C-alpha positions, -999 to +999 in steps of 0.1 A: +414+691+095+402+721+071+430+737+050+420+771+038+442+779+008+442+811-013+440+787-047+431+756-053+460+754-079+488+759-054+505+735-032+537+737-012+560+711-024+567+688+012+593+660+009+593+637+035+616+608+035+616+572+060+646+552+062+641+520+080+658+486+081+639+469+056+606+468+038+582+463+063+566+498+064+560+497+024+521+489+026+516+515+055+535+543+038+518+534+004+483+538+022+491+569+041+507+587+009+471+581-009+454+592+023+478+620+030+480+631-005+443+643-004+451+667+024+486+679+012+485+680-026+521+690-026+532+659-004+561+638-018+561+606+006+593+580+000+606+551+020+641+537+014+651+502+029+685+494+044+679+456+033+674+467-007+708+487-009+733+455-016+705+442-043+699+471-059+733+492-069+719+529-069+691+523-042+714+538-018+724+568-038+690+576-041+681+572-005+711+598+000+696+620-026+659+618-012+676+627+024+694+658+012+660+674-003+640+661+022+620+684+045+615+658+071+636+626+074+625+597+096+645+571+108+636+540+123+644+507+132+683+515+121+703+491+145 
């Protein structure tokens, strides 16, 4: 896929938030972030795992903040 930009200095911010039950997607999201960032310079890809909410006091708050700012929110394995 080739992107046509009017200026190489411009990038549109795109906030993608993934919410899942545990951290099983972490390494895949890390690899995807590196790869996609080359194609979408404004990409902000975050992963939040429900399994971390009890261990880290502020992790649920950060998740909710990211969801509120998200352009795309993906929920997976939340059963």
